C-alpha positions in Angstrom: -19.6 16.0 -15.4 -19.0 12.4 -15.2 -19.4 11.8 -11.1 -16.9 8.8 -10.8 -12.6 8.8 -11.0 -11.3 5.4 -11.0 -8.3 4.8 -9.4 -6.4 2.2 -10.0 -3.9 0.8 -7.5 -1.0 -1.4 -8.1 0.9 -2.5 -5.3 3.6 -5.0 -4.5 1.1 -7.7 -3.3 -2.0 -7.4 -5.0 -3.7 -5.1 -7.6 -6.5 -3.0 -6.8 -9.5 -0.2 -9.1 -11.4 1.7 -6.7 -14.5 3.7 -8.0 -14.7 6.6 -6.0 -17.9 9.3 -6.5 -17.7 13.6 -5.8 -17.7 12.7 -2.3 -14.3 10.9 -2.3 -16.0 7.7 -0.7 -15.5 4.6 -2.6 -18.5 3.4 -4.3 -17.1 -0.2 -5.7 -13.4 -2.1 -5.6 -11.7 -5.4 -7.0 -8.4 -6.6 -5.5 -6.4 -9.2 -7.2 -3.1 -10.6 -5.6 -0.1 -12.0 -7.6 2.9 -14.3 -7.3 6.2 -13.2 -5.4 9.2 -14.8 -6.8 12.5 -15.4 -5.1 14.5 -16.4 -7.0 17.9 -16.7 -4.5 17.9 -14.6 -1.1 18.2 -11.4 -1.4 16.3 -11.2 -4.9 12.6 -10.1 -5.5 10.6 -10.2 -8.6 7.5 -9.6 -10.4 6.2 -11.1 -13.7 4.8 -8.3 -15.4 2.2 -9.3 -17.6 0.8 -10.4 -13.9 1.4 -6.4 -12.9 -0.6 -5.3 -16.1 -3.4 -8.9 -16.5 -4.6 -8.5 -12.7 -4.7 -4.6 -12.5 -6.7 -4.3 -16.2 -9.0 -7.3 -14.7 -9.3 -5.6 -12.0 -10.1 -2.2 -13.8 -13.0 -4.1 -15.3 -14.6 -5.8 -12.8 -14.6 -2.9 -10.3 -16.8 -0.8 -13.0 -19.1 -4.3 -13.4 -19.1 -4.0 -9.6 -20.2 0.4 -9.5 -22.8 -1.0 -12.2 -21.3 1.8 -14.5 -19.6 2.5 -18.2 -16.5 3.7 -18.9 -18.0 6.3 -20.7 -19.1 7.4 -16.4 -15.4 8.0 -15.7 -14.4 11.7 -16.2 -11.0 9.9 -15.5 -8.7 7.7 -14.4 -5.6 7.8 -12.1 -2.7 5.4 -11.1 -0.8 4.7 -7.6 1.9 2.3 -8.0 4.5 0.3 -6.0 7.3 2.2 -6.9 11.1 1.7 -7.6 10.0 -1.8 -9.3 12.1 -1.8 -12.5 11.0 -2.7 -16.1 12.2 -3.2 -19.2 10.3 -3.9 -22.6 10.7 -3.7 -26.3 9.2 -0.6 -27.7 8.0 -2.4 -31.0 6.0 -5.3 -29.6 5.8 -3.8 -25.8 7.1 -7.5 -24.5 9.1 -7.4 -20.8 12.2 -8.0 -21.0 12.6 -10.5 -18.3 11.5 -9.9 -14.4 10.3 -6.4 -12.6 13.2 -6.3 -10.2 11.4 -5.2 -7.1 11.6 -2.2 -5.3 12.5 -4.7 -2.3 15.3 -6.8 -4.2 19.0 -6.5 -2.8 20.9 -7.8 -5.6 22.6 -4.6 -6.3 23.9 -3.7 -3.0 27.4 -4.7 -3.9 27.3 -1.5 -6.8 25.9 0.8 -4.2 28.5 -0.5 -1.7 31.2 0.5 -4.0 30.2 3.9 -5.3 29.9 4.9 -1.5 33.5 3.6 -1.0 34.3 6.1 -4.2 32.6 8.7 -2.9 29.8 9.1 -4.6 27.2 9.1 -2.1 27.5 13.6 -1.3 27.4 13.8 -5.1 24.2 11.4 -6.3 22.2 12.9 -2.6 22.8 16.5 -3.9 21.6 15.9 -7.3 18.2 13.6 -6.1 17.8 13.6 -2.6 18.4 9.9 -2.1 20.9 7.3 -0.7 23.3 4.8 -2.8 21.0 2.3 -2.0 19.8 -1.1 -4.2 16.4 0.2 -3.0 15.8 2.9 -5.8 15.8 1.7 -9.8 19.1 3.1 -11.1 21.0 0.3 -10.1 18.3 -1.9 -11.0 18.3 -0.6 -14.2 21.8 -0.6 -14.9 21.7 -4.7 -14.0 19.1 -5.3 -16.2 20.8 -3.5 -18.9 24.3 -5.8 -18.6 22.4 -9.1 -18.0 19.7 -9.3 -20.5 21.9 -10.5 -23.1 21.7 -7.9 -26.4 19.6 -5.3 -23.6 22.3 -2.1 -23.8 23.1 -1.9 -27.0 19.7 -2.1 -28.0 18.7 0.4 -25.4 21.2 2.8 -27.2 19.4 2.1 -30.2 16.4 3.6 -28.6 14.8 -0.3 -29.0 14.3 -0.6 -25.6 11.8 1.1 -22.9 12.8 1.8 -18.9 9.8 2.4 -17.0 8.8 2.0 -13.1 5.4 0.1 -12.9 3.5 3.5 -13.7 5.1 3.6 -17.2 4.7 0.1 -17.7 0.6 0.4 -17.0 0.5 3.6 -18.7 2.2 2.3 -22.1 -0.4 -0.7 -22.1 -3.2 1.2 -20.8 -2.6 3.6 -23.9 -1.6 0.8 -26.7 2.3 1.6 -26.2 0.9 5.6 -27.5 2.9 7.3 -24.4 6.2 6.5 -22.7 6.1 8.9 -19.1 6.2 8.8 -15.9 5.1 11.7 -13.8 7.7 13.5 -11.3 7.3 11.8 -8.2 8.6 8.0 -9.3 10.8 10.0 -11.1 12.6 11.4 -7.9 12.7 7.5 -7.0 15.4 6.6 -10.1 18.9 7.8 -8.8 18.7 9.4 -12.1 16.3 12.7 -12.0 17.3 16.2 -10.5 15.6 17.1 -7.7 16.1 20.7 -8.5 15.3 21.0 -12.4 12.8 17.9 -12.2 14.8 16.5 -15.4 17.2 14.1 -16.4 20.6 14.4 -15.3 23.6 13.4 -17.8 25.8 13.4 -14.5 24.0 10.6 -13.1 22.9 8.8 -16.2 26.9 8.5 -16.6 27.2 7.2 -13.2 25.2 4.6 -13.3 25.5 4.4 -17.0 21.8 4.4 -18.3 21.5 5.5 -22.1 18.9 9.0 -22.1 17.6 7.1 -25.0 16.0 4.2 -22.7 14.3 6.4 -20.4 10.2 8.1 -20.5 9.6 11.5 -20.5 8.8 13.2 -17.1 5.7 14.8 -17.0 2.9 16.0 -14.3 0.9 14.1 -12.2 -2.0 15.6 -12.4 -2.4 16.6 -16.1 -4.2 15.0 -19.3 -1.1 11.9 -19.4 -3.5 9.9 -22.2 -6.3 8.2 -22.8 -6.9 4.2 -22.4 -7.3 1.8 -25.3 -11.2 1.7 -25.9 -11.4 -1.8 -25.9 -9.4 -2.0 -22.9 -12.3 -0.5 -20.7 -15.7 -0.3 -23.5 -15.0 3.2 -24.3 -11.3 5.7 -24.0 -10.8 6.8 -20.9 -8.3 10.0 -19.7 -5.9 9.1 -17.8 -4.9 12.4 -15.6 -3.2 11.5 -12.9 -0.1 9.3 -11.5 1.8 9.5 -8.5 4.0 6.6 -6.2 2.0 5.1 -4.0 3.2 7.3 -1.7 2.8 10.7 -2.5 -0.6 9.4 -3.8 -1.1 8.4 0.2 -0.4 12.3 1.0 -2.4 13.3 -1.5 -5.2 12.0 -0.5 -4.3 12.3 3.4 -4.7 16.1 2.1 -1.3 16.7 3.7 -1.0 20.2 1.4 0.7 22.5 4.1 4.1 22.4 5.4 5.1 20.6 8.3 2.1 17.9 7.5 2.8 14.2 8.2 1.5 10.7 7.2 2.5 7.0 7.9 1.2 4.7 5.2 1.2 0.8 6.8 1.5 -1.6 4.0 4.0 -3.9 2.7 6.6 -2.1 4.1 6.0 1.9 6.4 6.2 4.8 4.8 6.6 8.3 6.5 6.1 11.5 4.5 6.0 14.6 5.3 5.4 17.9 3.4 8.4 20.6 3.3 6.9 22.8 0.8 7.8 24.2 -2.8 11.5 23.5 -2.5 13.3 20.2 -1.7 14.9 20.0 1.9 18.1 18.2 2.2 18.1 15.7 5.6 20.5 15.2 7.8 19.5 12.7 9.9 19.4 9.7 6.8 15.8 10.7 5.3 14.9 10.9 1.6 14.2 13.8 -0.2 11.6 13.5 -2.6 9.0 15.0 -4.9 5.8 14.9 -3.5 3.9 15.7 -6.8 3.2 18.3 -9.7 -0.1 19.7 -10.9 0.2 21.5 -14.5 1.6 24.5 -15.0 2.2 24.6 -11.4 5.2 24.7 -9.0 6.4 21.1 -8.0 5.9 20.0 -3.8 8.3 18.3 -2.3 9.3 15.7 1.1 11.5 14.1 3.6 10.4 10.5 3.9 11.9 7.7 5.7 11.0 4.2 4.3 10.7 1.0 6.2 11.1 -2.1 4.0 9.0 -5.0 6.2 5.7 -3.6 7.8 2.9 -5.6 7.3 5.2 -7.9 5.4 6.1 -9.1 9.2 2.4 -10.4 9.2 2.5 -12.3 6.0 5.6 -13.6 7.5 4.1 -15.0 10.5 0.6 -15.9 8.5 2.8 -18.0 5.3 6.3 -18.9 6.7 5.7 -19.5 10.5 1.8 -20.1 9.7 0.3 -18.5 13.1 -2.8 -18.3 11.9 -4.6 -18.4 8.5 -5.7 -14.9 8.0 -3.5 -11.3 8.2 -6.4 -10.0 10.0 -6.2 -12.8 12.9 -2.7 -11.4 14.2 -5.0 -8.4 16.3 -6.6 -10.7 18.2 -3.5 -13.0 19.1 -1.6 -10.2 20.3 -3.9 -9.1 22.3 -4.1 -12.1 23.9 -0.8 -11.0 26.0 -0.2 -8.0 27.8 3.0 -7.3 26.1 5.3 -9.3 24.3 7.4 -11.2 27.5 10.3 -9.4 26.5 10.5 -10.4 23.0 11.8 -8.3 20.2 11.3 -8.9 16.4 13.2 -7.2 14.4 12.3 -7.6 10.9 14.9 -7.5 8.4 14.7 -9.7 5.8 15.6 -7.7 2.8 17.7 -5.3 5.2 17.1 -1.6 7.4 15.8 1.3 5.3 15.8 4.6 7.4 17.5 5.5 9.2 19.8 2.6 9.3 19.9 2.1 5.4 22.0 -1.1 6.2 21.5 -3.7 3.3 23.0 -6.6 5.1 21.2 -6.4 8.0 18.5 -9.8 8.7 15.9 -10.5 10.9 16.0 -11.1 14.4 14.2 -12.4 17.3 15.5 -12.4 20.6 14.0 -12.4 24.1 12.4 -15.7 24.3 12.9 -17.9 26.9 10.2 -21.2 27.5 7.3 -19.3 28.2 7.2 -17.6 25.0 3.9 -18.0 23.2 2.9 -17.4 19.4 0.6 -14.8 20.8 3.8 -13.0 22.3 5.8 -12.5 18.8 2.6 -11.9 17.7 3.0 -8.7 19.4 6.5 -8.5 19.1 5.6 -8.8 15.2 3.0 -5.4 16.1 5.3 -3.4 18.0 8.2 -4.3 15.1 6.3 -2.0 12.8 5.5 1.1 15.4 9.6 0.5 16.5 10.7 1.0 13.1 7.9 3.7 12.1 9.2 5.4 15.2 12.8 5.4 14.5 11.9 7.2 11.6 9.8 9.9 12.9 12.7 10.5 15.8 14.5 11.5 12.5 11.9 13.4 11.1 11.0 15.7 14.0 15.1 16.3 13.9 14.9 17.5 10.2 11.6 19.5 10.6 11.9 23.1 11.3 8.2 22.6 13.0 7.4 20.2 15.4 5.3 17.1 13.8 2.3 17.6 16.2 0.7 14.7 14.9 0.5 11.6 12.6 -2.4 10.9 10.1 -2.2 7.2 9.2 -3.3 5.1 6.4 -2.7 1.3 4.6 -4.0 -1.9 5.3 -2.3 -2.5 8.8 -3.9 1.1 10.2 -7.2 -0.7 10.6 -5.3 -2.4 13.3 -6.4 -0.4 16.7 -3.8 -2.3 18.4 -0.9 -1.0 16.8 -2.0 2.2 16.0 -2.2 2.5 20.1 1.6 1.0 20.0 2.2 3.5 17.4 1.0 6.9 19.2 2.4 5.1 22.6 6.0 4.4 21.0 6.3 7.9 18.8 4.7 9.8 21.9 2.1 12.2 19.1 -1.3 11.5 18.4 -2.3 9.1 15.3 -4.9 9.8 13.4 -6.5 7.5 11.5 -9.0 9.2 8.7 -12.9 7.4 7.4 -11.2 6.3 3.7 -7.9 4.3 4.8 -7.5 3.4 1.4 -5.5 6.7 0.9 -3.1 6.0 -2.2 -6.1 5.3 -4.4 -7.8 8.0 -3.2 -5.0 10.3 -3.4 -4.8 9.2 -7.6 -8.0 9.9 -7.8 -8.1 13.1 -6.6 -5.0 14.0 -8.9 -6.9 12.6 -11.7 -10.5 14.4 -11.1 -8.2 17.8 -9.8 -7.6 17.8 -13.7 -10.9 17.2 -15.4 -12.9 19.3 -12.8 -14.3 17.0 -10.6 -12.7 18.7 -7.7 -11.8 21.9 -8.1 -8.7 22.5 -5.8 -6.3 21.2 -3.1 -8.9 23.2 -1.0 -12.3 21.3 -1.7 -10.0 18.2 -1.4 -9.1 19.2 2.1 -12.8 19.2 3.3 -13.6 16.2 2.0 -10.9 14.7 4.7 -12.9 13.3 7.9 -11.6 11.8 11.3 -12.4 8.3 11.6 -10.4 7.6 15.3 -7.5 9.2 16.9 -5.4 7.5 19.7 -3.5 9.3 22.1 0.0 8.3 23.6 -0.5 6.6 27.1 2.1 5.2 28.1 4.5 8.2 29.9 8.1 9.1 28.7 10.4 7.0 31.2 8.5 3.8 29.8 8.9 4.6 25.7 12.4 5.8 26.3 13.0 2.2 28.0 10.9 0.2 24.9 13.2 2.4 22.4 16.7 1.4 24.1 15.5 -1.9 24.5 14.8 -2.2 20.4 18.2 -0.3 19.7 19.9 -2.7 21.1 18.0 -5.4 19.2 18.0 -3.6 15.9 22.2 -3.3 16.9 22.4 -6.9 17.1 20.9 -7.4 14.1 23.1 -5.0 11.7 25.7 -6.5 8.8 24.5 -9.4 9.5 24.9 -10.5 5.8 
């Protein structure tokens, strides 16, 4: 039995590969950032070749750093930024234009038109999602309509659509496999969440030809193998999940009622609801969590915050308040509070529970005494406040109280942010020893399919606490801050 599993973690701003051992601990990793493309306001793109080139380079470098060969890997698992939409030629594997990133808002008008036609209830009932440009369906339709000749070629079966998992799987297998797992497929607006198959009525609604779609497969199963020349030997690819579902698996949230929040470019809170989808009455999303081969799927409620850690990147790159993102914690800690400053980072609209594509960023409450430390603290608070909104909506939908929130992602290493989250949410926030749970979840899904781990119970026993953050403010103080936040949010809404 090979002792190692590699996770390919293809994120919004960087690609990463991590080699894990059988204890679920990272042995070696490599990460590369890639270019973000903003052709016009509200548009966000990636070069598909950047995604593939950096991810392959990271895999090769991680193997070298671990001091192992491809034959020492039991499996590869893929976790990916979700909803980002690609279209490529089946014959050549060449992408037709840029990847349209999940943050992109170019199809907001299309979604608004469909809502005005009363279509959202139909879409929500079938998919668990809302009509928002966040999801892949309208992005794919846009590509088919705007890339010359694409729609006719797609109908003839010459083109392939995929989210980033499908793109990587295609490249890794040399075009032998065109597939997506249930977790990624459930984010397209095209999958029926109850049958886990592509839905003809939705395909007609969004004008998407079936011939362009990938096969829907389990998240943990033998899906293909890498070309031998890429890593030095063929390696089985046995796990795929969208990054947030992968993080939920890596956090061992296997029982209904368990919840996690990932603090990455955005923030994504998911609560396991068991073996059947649960509709939300509070504008959250129902989504597929994962499916193991031969087993029923697991489902979740999800709330998505579009700008989480990205607000810190904005402070670093846009305002140039500091040189490294890690410096934000020390800067924010220079002041005891934000001095009345509220920052609503609605740079690409607001996600759950507002779903306002026309909201825009706002900073309010500044005085002559406002310093960059106050702005930094307000930025961190904005991450926690947006997540507190999602948790409040999730508590209303939940059939049992959420007693703790498991935290992961890069910004979860920020102690000040984690304490803010506990204070503003009113529940303990628990950070695990391994915070790179997105990659870990992809590794676990892959390793389960190849016998590296025998069961989910074995994986749950590997999960360990690093630190627990308890709420440290009273209900009155929490209510006052949440009320002030709501006032700021209302001023940012419907601006564009």
